[in-house]
C-alpha positions, 0 to 999 in steps of 0.5 A, spaced: 574 730 363 576 723 359 569 720 361 566 726 358 570 726 352 568 719 351 561 721 352 561 726 347 564 722 342 559 716 343 553 721 342 556 724 336 557 717 333 550 716 335 547 722 331 551 720 325 549 713 325 542 716 326 542 721 321 545 715 316 539 710 318 534 716 317 537 717 310 537 710 308 530 709 311 528 715 306 531 711 300 528 705 302 534 701 304 532 699 311 526 699 314 522 705 317 517 710 316 520 715 311 521 714 303 522 718 297 518 714 293 512 717 290 505 716 294 502 710 293 495 711 290 489 709 294 486 702 294 480 702 290 473 701 294 471 694 295 466 691 290 459 691 292 456 684 292 456 680 287 462 683 283 465 689 281 461 690 275 454 689 273 452 682 271 447 680 265 440 679 267 439 671 269 432 671 266 435 669 259 436 662 260 435 659 253 438 662 246 434 667 243 431 664 236 433 668 230 427 672 228 430 673 221 430 665 220 426 664 214 419 660 215 418 653 212 412 653 207 406 653 210 402 650 204 408 644 203 407 642 211 399 642 210 399 638 204 404 633 208 400 633 214 393 632 210 397 626 207 399 623 214 392 624 217 389 620 211 394 614 211 390 608 213 395 605 217 394 611 222 387 609 223 381 614 222 383 618 228 389 623 227 390 629 230 396 634 228 398 641 229 405 644 227 406 652 229 412 657 229 415 657 236 417 665 235 410 667 232 405 662 234 403 662 227 400 655 226 403 653 219 398 646 219 393 643 223 388 637 222 383 635 228 387 639 232 382 641 237 379 634 237 380 630 244 384 624 244 388 619 248 395 622 249 398 616 252 405 619 255 405 625 251 401 627 257 407 627 262 408 634 258 403 637 263 405 634 269 412 637 267 410 644 266 406 644 272 411 641 277 416 646 274 411 652 275 410 650 282 413 648 287 419 649 282 425 646 279 430 647 285 426 644 290 429 637 293 426 632 297 428 630 304 428 623 306 430 623 314 430 618 320 428 621 326 427 619 334 421 616 336 423 614 343 429 611 346 428 605 343 425 606 336 427 610 330 423 612 324 424 612 316 420 618 314 419 619 307 419 625 303 417 623 296 424 620 294 422 614 290 429 614 287 434 612 293 440 608 292 441 602 296 448 604 298 451 610 297 448 616 293 451 618 287 452 626 286 452 625 279 445 621 278 438 623 279 436 616 280 440 614 286 442 621 288 441 620 295 443 613 298 441 609 304 448 607 306 449 615 307 443 615 311 445 609 315 452 612 317 449 619 320 444 615 324 449 610 327 453 616 329 448 619 332 446 613 336 453 611 338 454 618 341 448 616 346 451 609 347 445 606 343 446 600 338 440 596 338 433 600 336 427 598 333 425 601 326 419 603 323 417 607 316 412 613 316 410 614 309 404 618 310 407 624 306 402 621 301 395 618 302 390 614 298 391 608 294 398 607 291 395 604 285 391 609 281 384 605 279 385 608 272 391 603 271 390 596 268 392 591 273 397 588 268 401 594 267 403 594 275 404 586 274 409 588 268 413 593 272 410 599 268 408 602 274 410 601 281 405 603 287 406 610 289 409 611 296 413 617 299 419 613 300 423 607 295 429 604 293 430 605 285 423 606 284 421 600 287 425 595 282 426 588 284 432 587 278 436 592 274 431 591 268 428 598 266 421 594 266 422 590 272 417 587 277 416 592 282 416 591 290 408 591 292 410 595 298 416 600 296 416 603 303 417 597 307 422 595 302 426 601 303 426 600 311 428 593 310 434 596 306 436 601 311 436 596 316 441 592 312 445 598 312 444 600 319 447 593 321 453 594 317 454 600 321 454 596 327 447 597 329 442 592 331 435 592 328 430 588 332 425 585 328 422 587 321 421 594 320 413 596 320 409 602 319 409 607 324 408 614 326 413 620 328 412 627 330 414 633 326 418 635 332 422 629 333 429 629 333 433 628 326 438 623 326 440 623 319 437 626 312 439 626 305 437 630 299 434 628 292 436 631 286 433 638 284 426 637 282 428 640 275 432 634 274 427 629 276 422 632 271 427 631 266 428 624 268 421 622 267 421 625 261 427 622 258 425 615 261 417 616 260 417 613 267 410 613 270 412 612 277 416 618 278 411 622 274 405 620 279 410 622 285 411 629 282 404 630 281 403 629 288 408 634 290 404 639 285 398 637 289 402 638 296 404 645 294 397 647 292 394 645 299 391 639 296 391 631 298 397 628 296 393 623 292 391 621 285 385 625 285 389 631 288 395 630 283 390 631 277 387 637 280 393 640 282 396 639 275 390 641 271 390 648 275 397 649 275 397 648 267 391 653 267 394 658 271 400 658 265 395 660 260 393 654 257 386 653 255 384 646 258 377 646 256 374 639 255 381 636 257 380 630 262 386 627 266 385 620 269 392 620 272 398 624 271 402 620 267 398 618 261 398 610 263 391 610 266 385 609 262 380 615 261 385 621 259 384 626 253 387 632 250 387 635 244 393 636 239 392 644 240 392 643 248 399 639 248 402 644 243 400 650 247 404 647 253 410 645 249 410 652 247 411 655 254 416 650 255 420 652 250 419 660 251 426 663 253 421 668 257 419 662 262 426 660 264 423 656 270 420 651 265 427 650 261 428 643 264 421 641 261 424 643 254 431 641 254 429 634 258 425 632 252 429 626 249 433 627 243 432 624 236 437 618 235 441 620 241 437 619 248 431 617 252 425 614 249 428 616 242 435 613 242 433 608 237 428 612 233 430 617 227 437 614 226 437 615 219 433 621 219 434 629 217 431 630 224 436 626 228 439 631 233 434 636 231 428 633 234 426 633 242 420 630 243 416 626 248 413 619 246 407 616 247 405 609 246 399 605 249 395 599 245 392 602 239 395 609 241 401 612 238 403 620 239 409 624 239 410 631 241 416 636 241 420 641 237 424 641 231 429 646 228 429 646 221 435 647 216 434 654 216 434 655 224 427 656 225 424 652 231 417 649 230 413 646 235 409 639 233 404 635 236 401 628 233 396 624 236 393 617 233 388 613 238 385 608 233 391 604 230 389 598 226 391 592 230 398 590 230 400 597 227 403 601 232 410 600 229 409 602 222 405 608 225 411 610 229 415 610 223 410 614 219 410 620 225 417 620 225 418 621 217 413 627 218 417 630 223 423 629 220 421 632 213 420 638 217 427 639 218 427 641 210 433 642 206 439 647 207 440 652 202 
């Protein structure tokens, strides 16, 4: 009986304790499933990719110009252009056009349809063609592949801007580095116990002559252009000078740099690198990527780099299914620009950079291309508009317009050859109206290049006008 009594008392205590715990649970004092708190609202549905709210269309990448901004006086601009064209210091062949970017209205023109030597303003066409196709996001791959058990190949993919050492993720010239490539390759080789290899370079991605027959040989010797190959270090420069002498064989020079980097990684390279071939299906031992093509285009516009312009022309040719030669490149660039709607009747492209002899374009044709680059409705071409040098601040205009109203308001491509000067770009007026302009002069008096540039700069600066 005593046992039964004790059992009953214990059971009672358990019931009381249990009831107390349940009460505590209901009031959220102790853990449990009961609660007197209000029901929790159901969770919001997980947002659809890319976010819970609709985003703005990415198609608009340039600010829309204020269409209410006043147009400058066309009569005033025409009078100024006429005076410029008649200035004997520019010679007797001058062409020019000024047009409103928003409406396309021509505010002034003189000899706008006359075919003239464009010099480096021709690079604007190559920029537009490349940005249209293959496009600004494309990168160029440089890789090393296995040819056989004892041979590896450096395979060029069109990047002539490799760094000799490590790549710089913030650079355009030098985005991809030979040291990074060598480290990958050495790691792969060591995994299989190989520390001695032969090295060949496969640069067949480009074909044909490496120097255009339209280019004066002295311009190659002076470093204004390098032989165009599918792989090179620092655009084949032999020193740090902008117009340094260039390697006569950029591909082999690049392979020699890679051999040095491999040696530093503990890999012995037997003999000197030579040209060789590799299979497209070969095992990849390492690879590095260039800057996107949009940044490469901006680079050659800023620096007026002839070599890289010709490289990009070949990329346009490859994308179009044409040979990666000088002829294939000019055909592809011309066709691409024509597809954009520009009438190139009569135009001649001797090369893609404007350095070679024989190119001819009109001011009106160049203006039509510039109009496309600056059009907010053509976001894929944006790099061509924002990549132009800025007056008094960057690129080939960094030392011009320094005391001009156009400083910081003019973006333009320069052009200069013996007896030729040109300037083509956009300018924003004091009333925030954007204008497109092209000025060409290809029969300058001897020794008159510097003075001619000052005349062109003065005219463009005057387009800014006076603020209200």
